[in-house]
PABAKE-84283 format. One record per residue (C-alpha): residue in one letter; residue number from 1; x, y, z. Coordinates in nm, 3 decimals, always signed. Layout:
PABAKE-84283
 rest  nr       X       Y       Z
    A NUM       X       Y       Z
...
END
This chain:
PABAKE-84283
 rest  nr       X       Y       Z
    M   1  +4.301 +10.145 +10.401
    A   2  +4.554 +10.218 +10.126
    I   3  +4.876 +10.021 +10.103
    T   4  +5.151 +10.183  +9.899
    K   5  +5.499 +10.082  +9.794
    E   6  +5.780 +10.334  +9.760
    V   7  +6.128 +10.265  +9.623
    I   8  +6.398 +10.522  +9.702
    I   9  +6.775 +10.551  +9.690
    G  10  +6.868 +10.512 +10.056
    R  11  +7.244 +10.549 +10.028
    I  12  +7.516 +10.600  +9.770
    E  13  +7.877 +10.532  +9.867
    V  14  +8.202 +10.557  +9.672
    V  15  +8.461 +10.308  +9.794
    G  16  +8.813 +10.192  +9.716
    P  17  +9.090 +10.318  +9.495
    H  18  +8.892 +10.241  +9.178
    K  19  +8.586 +10.433  +9.298
    H  20  +8.329 +10.155  +9.299
    V  21  +7.983 +10.298  +9.361
    Q  22  +7.759 +10.113  +9.607
    V  23  +7.388 +10.187  +9.580
    R  24  +7.137 +10.091  +9.849
    T  25  +6.774 +10.090  +9.739
    D  26  +6.505 +10.102 +10.009
    T  27  +6.163  +9.950  +9.939
    I  28  +5.907 +10.087 +10.184
    L  29  +5.557  +9.951 +10.234
    K  30  +5.310 +10.192 +10.393
    E  31  +4.952 +10.169 +10.509
    D  32  +4.770 +10.501 +10.519
    G  33  +5.107 +10.679 +10.527
    A  34  +5.246 +10.477 +10.820
    E  35  +5.549 +10.262 +10.743
    L  36  +5.482  +9.890 +10.776
    S  37  +5.813  +9.751 +10.654
    R  38  +6.136  +9.843 +10.483
    A  39  +6.363  +9.615 +10.280
    Y  40  +6.708  +9.691 +10.142
    H  41  +6.885  +9.591  +9.825
    R  42  +7.245  +9.682  +9.747
    H  43  +7.434  +9.667  +9.420
    V  44  +7.783  +9.774  +9.326
    L  45  +7.889  +9.948  +9.006
    E  46  +8.242  +9.928  +8.868
    C  47  +8.363 +10.181  +8.611
    G  48  +8.411  +9.910  +8.349
    T  49  +8.549  +9.569  +8.268
    I  50  +8.806  +9.411  +8.042
    L  51  +8.711  +9.185  +7.755
    T  52  +8.886  +8.863  +7.653
    D  53  +9.142  +9.055  +7.448
    E  54  +9.201  +9.290  +7.746
    S  55  +9.028  +9.581  +7.572
    W  56  +8.809  +9.805  +7.786
    R  57  +8.429  +9.835  +7.809
    D  58  +8.269 +10.114  +8.014
    T  59  +7.986 +10.014  +8.245
    D  60  +7.641 +10.104  +8.109
    I  61  +7.479 +10.320  +8.375
    S  62  +7.190 +10.444  +8.160
    G  63  +6.937 +10.252  +8.370
    E  64  +7.056 +10.397  +8.700
    D  65  +6.894 +10.681  +8.894
    S  66  +7.010 +11.028  +8.788
    Q  67  +7.187 +11.080  +9.124
    V  68  +7.386 +10.761  +9.071
    R  69  +7.474 +10.855  +8.711
    T  70  +7.598 +11.197  +8.823
    I  71  +7.824 +11.045  +9.088
    C  72  +7.959 +10.779  +8.850
    N  73  +8.031 +11.034  +8.578
    T  74  +8.211 +11.256  +8.829
    M  75  +8.418 +10.985  +8.997
    W  76  +8.506 +10.767  +8.698
    T  77  +8.772 +10.983  +8.537
    Q  78  +8.989 +10.846  +8.257
    A  79  +9.272 +10.806  +8.510
    I  80  +9.049 +10.587  +8.732
    K  81  +8.942 +10.377  +8.432
    D  82  +9.303 +10.332  +8.316
    S  83  +9.411 +10.234  +8.667
    Y  84  +9.128  +9.982  +8.703
    Q  85  +9.198  +9.834  +8.360
    A  86  +9.565  +9.785  +8.451
    Y  87  +9.460  +9.626  +8.782
    L  88  +9.218  +9.384  +8.612
    I  89  +9.477  +9.283  +8.353
    A  90  +9.737  +9.222  +8.626
    E  91  +9.489  +9.012  +8.824
    K  92  +9.392  +8.814  +8.513
    N  93  +9.755  +8.737  +8.438
    K  94  +9.804  +8.599  +8.793
    L  95  +9.543  +8.329  +8.734
    P  96  +9.666  +7.983  +8.635
    T  97  +9.582  +7.893  +8.277
END
């Protein structure tokens, strides 16, 4: 009776005008090859963020699965990054100080 655990990328979705990448990871427990249970975890990646001085920092995707990195590098063009930076700055400036 062998119990194994397998973690796979279950779904990758690109959403919104700023091309956020949603990644669903499936954790599968199996006994002798038959699935016992499956659990899901989802995380969202944004192309970057603004710092206090409104300068830009790209998101570090080096720890992501190669499929996820390929999609991020394809979708996150400089135009998308510039648009998202402008959006974040505009939203920051709307906040009361």
